[in-house]
N, C-alpha and C positions, 0 to 999 in steps of 0.2 A: 636731604642731598648725598648722592653718593659720589665719593672722591675715588677717580679710576686711577690705579696705580700703574704710571708709565716710568719703568725702570732706566736709567741711562743702563747702556751696555758699551763694552770694549773690548773691543778686539786687540790682543798682543800677540806679536810675533816673536819666538823664543830665538835664542841665537841658531838653533837646531832647523830652524823653518818653520816650527812646528806652530798652531795658531792655537790661541786659550782665549776662553770669551769667559768673559765676568761683568758682573754687577757694581755698577761704582755705586758703591753707599756714604762718603762723604770724599770732601777735599780738605784743605786746609793750607796755610802759606803761615812758616816762621820767618824769623829773623835767618835762617839757614836755608830756607828753599821752600818749595812747594813738594805738598805731597798727596794720595790719595789711596782710601785703605777700597779693596776691593771684594768682590766674595765670586768664589768660580760659579761657572755655570756650564751642566755636563750634557749632550745628548743621552747618555745611555741612563737611565733611572739608575740603574746598579752604581753606576760612579757618583754619583749622588749621596745615595745611602752612603756607600764606603766614605765618603769625606768626612773627613774632622769637624767642617766648618768653622775651620780658622780663617780668621780676615788677612787679608792681605794685604800686606802698609809699602810702597814702591813708593821711590821719589821721582818727582816731572823733569826732566832738565831736556833743551834746545839746543841741539845745535844745526847749525846752518839754516836755520829754519822750520826746522824738523822738528816735531815733539818726539820726545823718549821717555819711557819708563822704565826706571832701574834699580834694583836693590840696593838697600840703604848697608852699605857695610859697615861702617862706625855702631857699634855698640849702644853706647851711650845718648848717637843722635835717635838711631831708631829705636830705644827707651822711651825716649823723652817725646817724639813722636806718637808712637802705639801710646803711650798715658792719654793724650791730649786727645785720640781716637777715642780713643775708650770711654772715656768722659764725655764727649760730643753725642758718641752712640747710644752711653747708657740714654742720655735726656734725648736723644731726639726717637727712639724706640720704647721710650722706657721702663727700658730693663732692672728687674731686681737683680739686687745679691742674691743668691741662694742660700741657707745658712745648711 
C-alpha cells in the first residue's frame, strides 16, 4: 500500500512583512511551552540548493486569541528543546549518525 506524503505547510510573516513558507516537521510541548520544528520551502530551486538544511525551531505563543511563532531567546531553553526535537526527528526519520 502506498502512503501519500502530505506535509503540513506553515506560512510565517516576519516583522518586515515578508512571508516565509515552511514544512512543519514536528511539534512538542514541555513545561516551558509549545514548540515547532520547521524546514524552509523555497520557490526558487537555487535557494533550495543554497540552503544549509538546518531545521528552524520556534516557540508557539498566543496573544489575544492569535497564534504567533517566536524565536527562542534563552540559550538553555533553545538547547533543551533542540535536543528533544533532534531525538524525536531521528526516531521519526530513522536518521543514522554519520561517523
